[in-house]
N, C-alpha and C positions, 0 to 999 in steps of 0.2 A: 553513467552514460547508458543509454538504452534505446531500443526501438519503441517508439510511441505510436501505437496503432491509431488511436482515436481519442481525442479529448472529450470525455463524457461530460459535456458542458452542464447539463442540468439534472443529471440523475443523482439521487440521494438514496443510498442503500438503507432500507428500512426493515429492521428485524421485527416483524410483527407476525408471529405464528398464530393466525386467527382465521376461522371461517365458520365452523359448525356451531349450530345454535344449542346452547345448554343453559340450564338454570337448576343446578343440582347441588347437593351437599358434598362436602369433601370426601366422605367415605362411600359415596355411591359409586356405581360403575361408570359414571361420566356420560351416560347416554343422554341425548338431547330430547327434551320433551316440550319445551316452549321457548319463545323468543322474549328475552328480557332486555329492555332498553336501558342503557346506562344513565345514571342520574348524576349530573355534575353540578347540582344546585347547592351543595353543602358549603362550598367556598366561593366567594365572589371572585370573578376574574380580576387579575391585577390590572389588565388593560383590555381594551377592545382589540379584536383581531384587526390589526392595521396593515394587513398584507399588501394591499394594492398601493397604499401610500408609501410604505417603506421600501418596496421593491422597485418602484419607479426610478429609473435611471441610476440604480444602486451602483452598478459597476462603472458607468460612463460619467457619472456626476463629477464635475470639477476636473475632467480630463482636458489637457491642453495638447493640441497637435501642432507640430512645427516641422517643416521640411527644409533641410539645409540645401545649399546651392548644388551640392554633389548628389542630391537625391535621397539622402538618408532621412527617413521619417522618424520623428521622435515623439513619443507619447508619454506625457508626464501626468501624474496624479498625486497630489499631496494628501497624505494620511498621517496625522500626527498623534495617533493613539499610542505609539511606542517609538523609541529612538532607533529605528531600523529602516533599512531601505532594501528594495528588490530591484536589481538591475538585470534586464534580460535582453539578449540580442537574438532576434528572429530573422532567419534568412528564408526567402521565398523559393526554396528549392528542397525537394525531397525525392522519394522514390518515383514520384510522378514524372520526374525529368530523366528517367533512366530508360534503357533499352535492354532487351535480352543480350547477354554476353557481358554487360557491365552492371548487372543487377547487384545493388548493395554498395555502390561507390559513394553515394551520399552518406550512408552510415559509416563507411570506412573513413571518409574525410572528417566526419564528426569526431571520431576517435583521434585522428591525427592532430586535431586542433588543440589537444592537451599535451602534445609532445614537445612544445616549446616553439620559440620564434628566433629569427636571426638576432634580434636584440636581447632576447632572454632565452638562451639555450638550456632550459630547465623544464622539468615536468610542471605544467601549469597547476596541476592539482596541489603541488606543494606550496605554490604561491597563494592559491585560494585558501588552503588550510591555514597558512600562517596569518592570513587576514581574518580568520575565524568565520569565513563565509561558507554558507550552505550552498555549494555549487555543483552543478551537474549539467547534463545535456540530453537531448533526445532527437531522434530522426523519425519523421512521420511521412505520410503520403505527400503532403503539400508544403512542408516546411521542415527546417532544422533549427532547433532553438537551444540557446545556452543561457542558463539562469543562475543567478547568484543572489543570496539574501544575507545581509551582514549589518553590523552596526553602522549608523549613519556617517561616522567619521571615516569609513572605508569607501564611501561613494566615489570619490575621485580616483582612488586606486583601482577600483573595479572598472571604471570607464577607460582608464589607461590600458589595462590589460586586454579588454575587449577590442579596443582600437588597434592594439599591437597585433593581435592574432587575426584581425580582419585583413591585414595587408602583409604581414611578415611571417606567416606560418612556416615552420621548418619541416619540409617534407623531403626526406632523403631515403635512400634504399634500405639502409640498416634499420631505421625507425619504422619504415613501412612493413618490412618483413616481420619484425617483432610484433607490431600491432595487428597484422593480419592473423597471426596466431590467436591473439586475444579475441578478435572478432569471430573467428571460427569457433573458439570455445564458447562464446555467447550463443552462436547459432546452434551449436550442439545441445546447449541447455534447452532451447526452444524445441528441438527435435525430440526431446524426452517426453513431450506432451502430446498425447493422441489428439486433443482438441486443436492444437496448433497445426498438426499435420493434416487433419481433416479440413480445417478452415482454409489452409493454403490450397488444397486440391480443388475445393469448390470455387474459390475466388478466381483461380486460373481459368476455370470454365466460364465464369461470368464475364471476365474481361480477357479474352484470349489475345486481343490485339492492342490492349491498353496497359500502361504500366501499373494501373491499380490492381491488375491481376498478378503482379510480381510481389514476392515477399519483401516487406519493407527493409528488413535487415540484410537481404541478399541471400545467396546460396554459397555453399562451400566451394563448389566448382568455379564460380565466377570470382569469388574473393581470392582464391589461390592464384588467379591469373593477373590480378591488378599489377600494373607497372607504375613506377614513380611518375613518369611523364603523364600518364592518364590522370592520376590523382591531382597532380600539379595543374594541369589544364582545367580540370573541373573546378578546382579552387579559384583559379584566376577568372574563370568565366562567371561564376555564381556568387562568390563572396566579395561583394561590392556594396558600397553605401546605397547605390540606387536600387539594390535588390534586398534591402534590409530594413528592419523596423527595430528601433531601440525603445524599450519600455522601461520607465522608471516610476516606481510607486513607493511611497513611504514618507519619512520625516525629513523633508528638505525644502528649500526655497526654490520655486520654479525659475524665477528670473536669474538667480545666481547660477543655478545648475545648467540652464540652457547656455549661458555664457561659457561655462566650462566645456560643455558638450561641443559647442562650435569650435573652441580652441583645439580640442583633442581630435575630433573627427572631421572638422572642416577641411583639413589639409589632405585627406585621403581622396584620391582620384577615382571617379566612377568608371566602370568598365563597359558602359552602354549595354547592360544586360537586356534592356527592353528592345534594343535594335537587333538582337540575335534571333534568328529564325528558330522558333520552337520546334523541337523534335518530338513533341508529345503527340501520340496518335489520338485521333478523335474517338470518342466513345460511340460504338456502333451497337445497334440491337443485334443480338445473336440468336440463332435458331436454338430453341430450347429442346434439350433432350429430356424426355419424361422418365428415362431410366436413371435412377440415382447413381452417384459415384459411390463405389463400394471400396472401403479399405479394410482388408483382413490382415491384421497385424497383432503382435503381442500387446495386450492391454488389459485393463480392469473391467470397464463397463461399456455397454453398447451406447453409442452416441448418434444423435440425429441433428443435422444442421440444414436449415432451409434459408436460402438467400433470395431476396426479391430486389431487382434493380430499382433504383429511385433516381430522381433528378438531383441536380447540384444544390448546394447549401442555400443559395439565394432564391430557389423556387418557392413560390407562395404556398405550396402545399406542405412544406416541411413542418410548420407549427401543428397543423392538424394531424400529420403523421406521428409526431411525438406524442400528442394526446392519445392517439390510437394505441401506440405502443404501451403507454402507462395503463390503459384500460385492459389490454391483453396480458401484460406480464408483471405489473408492479404490485406486489403484495399478495397475501394469501387469498384475498377475495377477487383477484383478477381472473379474467375469463380462462386463460390457459392454465393458470395454477389450479383452478377448480377442475378443469377437464382432465388434466394430466397428473398432477401431484396428489390432489385430494382423492382422486379416484384410485390411486395406488399403482398406476402403470408407469409412472416416472418419479424420480426423486428430486428433479430440479428442472426448471425451465427459465430461460432468460431471453430478453429481447434487447436489441440495440439498433437505433437509427444512426447510421454512419453518414454524415453530411460533409461532403468534400467540395473542392473547388470546381471540379468538372463533372462529377457524378456522385452517386451515393448508393446505399443499399440498406435494406432492412434484414437483420440477421437474427434468426431464432435458433436457439441451441437447447437441446433436450438431453438429459441423462436418463436412460431407461432404468426402471427398477429391476432387480435381479429376476431373470427368467422371462421378462416381458419382451414381446415382439415389436420391432421398430415399425413394421407396417401397421400394426394396431395403433401405435402411438401417433403415427402420421395421420391416420384416418381421424382420430379424435382431435388432433390439432387442426386439421382442415375444417372439421365440423364446427369447432369453436370460432374460428375465423369467419366462417360462413354465417354464423349467428349474428356477428356484427355487420357483415356486409348486407344481409337480407333483412333482419329485424332492426338493426341499428343499435346504438348504445343509448342508455337512458340518461336523463339529465343529471342524476346523482353521480353516475360514473364520470361523465364529462366534467362536471364541476370539481369533483375530487381530483381528477387527473390534472386539471389546470392549477388547482391549489398546490398540489405536490410539485409541479414544475416550477412555480414561482417561489415557493418556500425553499426548494432545493438551491435555487440560484443564490439566495441570501446565505443559507447555511454553508454552502460550498465555497463562499467567497469571504469568509470572516477574517482571513489573514491576507497580508499584502502580497505574498507570493502567488496565491490563487487569483487575486484580482489582476495582477500583472499578466498571469497566464491567460486569463479570459480575454484581455485586451489584445495580447499578441496573437492568440489563435483567431480571434474575430477578424483582425486586420489582414492576416496572411491567408486565411481560408476564404473568408467572405468578402475581403477587400474593403472592409469598413469596421473600424473599432466600435462604432455605434450599433453594430449588428444585433447585439443582445437586447438593446433598447427596442429596436424594431421588432425583433422576434417576440418579445414578451407582449408587446402591444397586439401582435397578431394572435398569440396564444389566447389572450383574453377575449378575442372575437370568435374563437372557434366554437362551433355549435355541434349538436349531435348529427345534424344533417351533413356537416363537413366531414366528420369522422366516418360516417357511412359512405360518403362519396369517395374518399381516398382509399378506404378499405376495398371497395369495389374496383377502383381504378388500378391499384398497384399490387394487391395481394391475390391476384388471380392465380389459380393453380398452374395454368399454362405459362405463366411468366416466371415461375420460380426455378431455382436450381437447388437440388437436394443432394446431400452427402450422408452416407451411413458409415459409422465405424463399427465393425463387427470384430470384437476381440477374439483372438485365437486362444486356445487353452493355455492358461498360465500355470506353469509347474511351480511347485513349492520353491521358495527361495533357496538357491544354492549358497551355502555359507561355508567358508573355510573354517577349519577348527580354530578356536581361539588359541593363539600361540604366544608364548612369552619369549622375548628376545632381549639380549643385552644391547644389541644394536639392530638396525634394519639391514640395509645393504651398505657396503663400504661407502663412506662419504666421498664421492668423487666431484661434488659440485660445491665450489666456494660460494658463499652467499654474496660475495662482491662487496665493494665499498659503497655504502650509502652516501648520497649527496650530503655534505656537511651543512649544518644549519646556517653557517656564515654565507654560503652560496645563495641560500634562499633570501637572506637579508639583502645581499648584493643586488639581486634582480627585482626586488619588490619596488613598486612605485613609491614615491615619497609618502610616508606614513609613520607615525610615532610607534616604533616597535620596542623601545626601551622600557616603556611603562606598561605594566600589566593592567589590562582593562579592569574597571571597577564594575560592581553590580548595578542593576537598575534600581531606581527609587521605587521600591515596592511596599505597599501596605500589607501587613500580615492579614490573613483572612480572619473574619470573626468566627469564633468557635463557641459552640454550646452543646450540651448533652441533655437528652430527654431523661426523664426519671427511669425509663426502662433500659437505659444504657446506650441508645442510638446516638452516635456522635455526628455532628454536622459542621461543615465549614462553608462560609459564604464570602465571596469576593465580588462586589459589584464592579461592573465594567460597562460603561455606556457607549463604547466605541461602535458597537453594532447592535441592532434591535433583536438580539438573540440571547439564548441562554444555553450553556453547556452543563450537563449534569454527569458527574462521574460517581460511581459507587463501588463498594467492596463488601463482600460477605465472606466470612471465613468458613467456606463450605466447598472447598476445592477438591481436586482429584486425589489429594493425599488421603482423604477419608474413604476412598473406594474400598469395599471389601475385595480381597484377593480374587475370589471366584466371580465377582460382579464388577470388574473394572469397566469404567464407562458410566457408572451410575450417577456420579456427580454431574457429568455433562448432560445426561438425559434429563435430570431434574431441571437444570438451568434452561435447557432448550424447550421444556414443556410448560414453563411458568406462564407464558402468554396464551395458553390454550384454553383459558376460561377460569372463572372464579365462582364463588358461591352466588354472586349477584349479577355477574356480567358474563354473557356468552362471548365466544370468540369473535363473532361478527361485530358486536358492539364495541369491543376493544379495538378491532381493526379500523372500524369506521371512525372512531374518535381520534385516532392518530393519523390515519391516512388523509382525512379531509382537512387536516391542518398542516400536512407535510412534516409532521414530527416523527421522531424515531426513538425507540427504546430497545436496547439490546443487552442480552445476558450471555456471558461466555465463561465457562469454567476453565481455570488454569490450575497449576499444581498446588498452590497454597490457598487459593480463594476464587470466588466468582466475581468477575468484574462487570460492572453495569455502565453502559454508555447511552446517554440520551441527549437529544438536542431539539430545540424548537424555537419558533419566534417567541419574543418576550411575552406577548399576551396569551400564549398558549401554555405557559409553564404550569399553571394549576392542573390542567388536564393530564399532563405527563406525570406530575407528582401523585395525583390521585390514582392513576392507573398503576404506577410503580408500587404504591402502598398496597393496593388491592391484590396484585399478583404475587407479591412476596408474603402477604398474610393469609390469603384465601384461595390458593390454586386448587383446582379439582382434578387435574391430570386425567382428562377423558381418555378412555381406553382406546378409542379409534385413533385419536391424535397421537397417542403414545406409540401405537403400531406404525403409523406413518413416520414418526420421528425415528423409530428404531430402524426402519428400512433405509431411511436417509443416512443414518449412522453406519449401517452395514455397507452401503454404497460408498460412502466416504472412506471407510476403512479399506475397501478394495482398491480405491484410487491411491490411498496413502501407501499401500504395500506394493504399488506399481510405480511409485515416485522415488527416485534415488535419494532426493533430499530428505523425505520423510523416513525412508528406511534407514538412512545413515543416522538421522537423529534418534530414532527409536533404538537402534542397535547400540549407539554410543551411550545413551543414557542407561540402558540395561547393562552395559559393560562397566560403567562407572559405579552404579549403585547395585549392591548385592540384592539377592532375592528377598531378604528380610526387611528391606528398606521401603518406606511408603512410596518413593518415587520410582521404584523399579517397575511398577505395574503399568501396563498399557491395555487398552481395550482390545479384545479379540472377538472373533465371530461367536465363539461359545459364550464368552462372558456377557456380551450384549444380548444374546438370546435367552440367557438365564434370568434377566431382570424382569420383574413383575411390577404392576402398578402399586402394589402394597409396599414394594421397596422404595419407590419414589416418595410415597406418603411418609414413610418412616424416616427416610433421610431428610426430607424437608422439615419435619417436625423436630428432629434432633439438632439440625445444623443451621437452619434459617431462623435467626434470633436477632432482636434489636441490639443486644449487647455484643453481637459479633458483626455489626454492620456500621459502615461509615459512608456518609454522603458528602460530596463537595460540589458546589454550584458556582459558576462564574458567568457573569453576564449582566444584562440590563434588567435589574430588579431592585426593589426596595427591601433591604435586609429584614426589617421588622415584619413586613407583610409575608415574606417567605418563611420566616420563623413561625409565624402564626399558622401558615398553611401546613408546614411540616408537623407541628404539634397537633393540629387538628386531624391529620391523616395517619400519623404513626403513634400518637400518644397513647392510644388504647391497646397497642400491641403488647400483650403480656405473656411471658413464658416463665417457667419455673426452673430452678436449679442453676447450674453453672454451664457456660459454653464449653463444649468439648475441646480438649487440648491434645496435641500429639507431640511426642518427643521423638526426634530423629536420632537413630543410632549414629555414632561417629563413623565416618568413612575415610579411610586413608588413601593416599595415592598408591597406585600399583608398585610392586617391587621392581618390575621391569617393563618393557614395552609390550603392550597388548595390541595385537593386530587382528582385525576381523574384516573379511571382505565378502559381504553379501552380493551375489550376482543376480542381476535382473535382466531377463532376455529383452531384446529389441530396443535397448537404450544406446544413445550415442555419446553421452557424457558421464563421467564419473564424478561423484560428490564425496568429498573427504571431510570428516569431522575429527579433530585432534584435540585432546585436552585431558583434564582431570578435575578433581574436586577443588573448590576455590574458597570463597569467603562469604559471609553474610553481610547485610547492609550496615550493621552496627559495628563491624570489625574496624578497629582503629586504623588499619591499613587501607581502608576503602578509598580514601582520596588519593593516596599515593598509587594505589592500583589503577585508578582511573587515568592518572598521568602516564603511568607505565604502559597501559594499554593503548593510549593515544599514540605513543611513540612506536609501539610494536605493530599494531594492526587496526587502529581506530578508524583509519581512512584507507580505502583501497588504492588511492593514487599517491598519498603523501607519506604513509607510514613506511617503516622498514620492510615489512612484508610486502606491501603494495609496490614499493619502489623496486624491490628485487624480483619477486615471483611474477608480478604482473608486468611492470614497466620494462625491466631490463631483460628478463628471460622470456616474457610473453607466454607463460604457461597457463594463465588463468584469466578469465574475464573478471572475476572478483574474488578477493581474499580478505577476510576480516577476522579480528579477534575480539573477544568480549569477556568480561566477568559478569556472569548472570547471577544476580544477588537477590535475596529475599529475606524474610524473617529468619529463615534457616540457611545453612551453608548451601551455596549454589555451585556452579561449575565454571571453570575457565575453559573457553572454547575457541578454536580456530576453525573456520569453515572456508572451503574453496571448491571450485568446480574446474575440472581439467578434462582434456582428452584422455582416454584410458592409457595411451602410450606415454603420457606426460605425468601421470599420477605419482609414480615412484620418485621421479626427479624432483617434483614439487615438494613432496613430503620430506625428502632428504634435505633440500635447501631450507625448508621451514625449520626443521630441527636444528640445522646449523645456526640459523638466526637466533633461535631460542637459546642455544648454547652460548653464543656470543654475549647476549644480554645477561644471561645467568652468571657468567664468569666475569665479564668486563664492565657490565653496567651500561648506562647511557651517558651522553655528554651534557655539560651545562647548557649548551646552545639548544639541544633537543628538549631539555627540561623547560626552558623559558618559552620556546615556541609552542610546546604542548600545552602549557598552562594558559597562554594567551588564547590558543585555539579553543580549549574547553570552556573558558570563561565567555568568550565571544559567542560560541555556539549556544551556550546556556542562555545568554541574554536574548539571542535571536529566537530561541525556542519559546521563551515566555511571552513573546508577542502573539503567539498562536493560542487562542482560548482553549482549544482541546488539550494542548500540551500543558498549559498553565493549570487547568483543572485537574488533570491527571497527576501532575507533580505534587500539588497541594494534597490530593487524596493520599498518595503513597507515602508522603512524608508522615502523615498521621498514622497510617497503617503500620509503618515500620517503627513507630514510637519515637520519632525524632523531635528535636526541640522545635517549638512553634516559630522560631526565628530562622529555621533552616532555609526557607525560601530566599532569604536575604544573605544569610551567613555562608551559603554554599560557595559563593565567589571568594570570600576571604579565606576559606578553608583550602580551596584549590591554590590560591595565590601563595599560601604559606608552606606548601609542600616543598621539601628540600631534596637536593640531589641524593643525599645519603638515604632518605626515606624511600625514594623510588628504587635505588639500587638494592636496598635491603628487601623490598617487595619482590624484585626480580629474583633474588637468591632464594627467597622463601616460597614463592608462588609459581615459578616456572620450573618445570622438571622435564627437560628434553629426553632423559633416559628412563623416566618413570611416567609414561603417558599412554593413553588409549588412542589408537589410530584406527578409524573405521572408514573404509572406502566402499561405497555402494554404486552399482551401475554395471557397465559391461565388465567382462573379464579383464583384469589388469594385466597388461602385457609388459614385458621387460623393456626398460628404457633403452633406446637405440643410440643415445648420445654417449 
């Protein structure tokens, strides 16, 4: 459950670090001397770029609209690419329907909708988990939505549950008080972010008399005052079939499903929402103050936000404004990126068009480079905007932006959950599920003249609202001494009795829960290896006209020298900055004009590659990938910009309780001689030189240390020929480097560390110890164990107790992080500082119960069904499928693992799970790190 500020309908994050012109050799200093145009003629394109043909009506094609007699709108779309369905209920109520004093009530009600109904007085998260459904909810400005994606045989059960809580939600004083604490914990997490605090302050100035100026999630002051009667009345008023949209997308029969929908929902009486006089204030133009809002608070980096009021989502200028935004902020060669980031005065700039039911705004956010003045940044930003307003955008910029917008729509809607989200958002925000169709038609008509006109009309300096975040001096982290205790504080808090699995079965709608689900009918990927050792996996999938590319290179952070931690990441981040034959601008242009993406990120054991494109553009992505991994030049200027960005990011991480908790936890688990103990520091990043990047790349970037996996619309033989042509001549000598990890034992006693960060509202706790690797024979039993313990924040033992019963946290999870080497067992939670000790004690008590007493047979069977169903659902997403295929190969698993995973989970026994609990859970030998405000003594 979450606050959902804005559905970014069309934006696709494109990791393309490109701009400056170079055509130099690898060992040169990287300075640009000429402009080299990329040559893509070596390999014939697999298809023509069919963007306009494939994108037309992509989301709305085959959508059926039905309105029941009680006013419920039903949108259905059959997609038979996988045996899964997405069921979503969208209510046309959000923070827009609130007033000062009751700010956050829509969000509070969203939380209460999981607390059970009169017919099913049980946490609904447990029911959804038992169905193997990926279920959650969000509250936004114009709507509140509940979404579920599960195997197709769970469709009727999901419909029954949504109908039940539409009319029978159980909202009582005890449950409300508990969930108010959870909501406040969530809000405190947002308060930890300077960006959130600044944005809230500016929006309140933009909309002083309209609910769009109120925080979507509410405020602690208002939430604390909510009464049962208020929430109940809000529920009765707005949660009604005539104020809702039911969206169903996936593998089902429309006629049969509509018949079921009418039987289940047709009996629900409408509440005449449309006849209730709206309390929403009209949006009025406000007198603009030219003095920026200034926040001087503890923080890491200086921030600037500028907000320009815009019209509502249905205004005809919105498509041109979106094109304008892409020209200004999308990619390294965008106007503002060149003016701010490439010039070195900022490390990041982002733009976002927020289009809502009654109004909208354009939001520009800039992170200053260290030591740079916000006034200087603002002047440069206004100058770049003025260049579009006065001189206009050129045809190339406009065409590239339009292509990016259209390609992003396809790439962002490859899975059924996203397609259903698009339909629900369009219907509840724009009043028409066909909005995207109309929007795209308008985007195609946008001209350079339109872009210049809307820039002049809406981005005038006198019309904007500006906020500056000026961080006060951050002192070095206060850290308590690392202490060893046999216990923490006397255990005063019983973990309580979790709801037994039989209760879950009792309240589930009719569905076969006796039989463990089977796996999908999957064809193993085609595998081949080039003569140089590069391994490739191919899995054709014609369900969408796209291709997903995943890759892995064993060149991760584990290879960082102690004194130069951060080197592996800098190498990965600089690969796209130019090659021997292509300058950065040519690389950027090749990807941007096709709306394609290519991203490198370094993790502990390896560098992961993520790419996506329309099917016809795959050759370009593969060619660029081959070039940047074989022939990067690491230009000196781009390296310095990347270093500044890394230093800025580091400052932000050291001001973020979650990142500080993670860093401290890992360094407490792994000793100093361990490869994973290292983290980048200011000194280590400043020591790194261009020669270090070249040497690291030469040593670790090798074809025999690389794996590629592709899933999508392609011919395997053609792709094989393409990869052989692009990578076959990559030759290296010797053997790929290997690294042996020293054995790390669990601590003898409890290790407690408390880094204190000034100015934070919420504490973040990491608890755990060393765990297992992916090939450990206990892996599958550990997955089942973890699902029972903390695999789901609503249905697990930890979630049911710490979140649901005690209301101490917004989210608590556990996980076994595995790799080729031994990873960690981890529990993560966020609490108010006064609740941290109580939550830690209760968590340790739960660990002790499972360690000593084990789990029940009912929990075992429910967990196995959930894991298998979730696995089947995840494979319907091409990104998930591609990544799983890739990592199965990286970990050296059997080629049948994609299919055999299900049978391996199904065969896990109760004794295996309980043995894993005894061997892997150590409640008295555990590292506990709590970062954030000073931890206060528990008052309970």
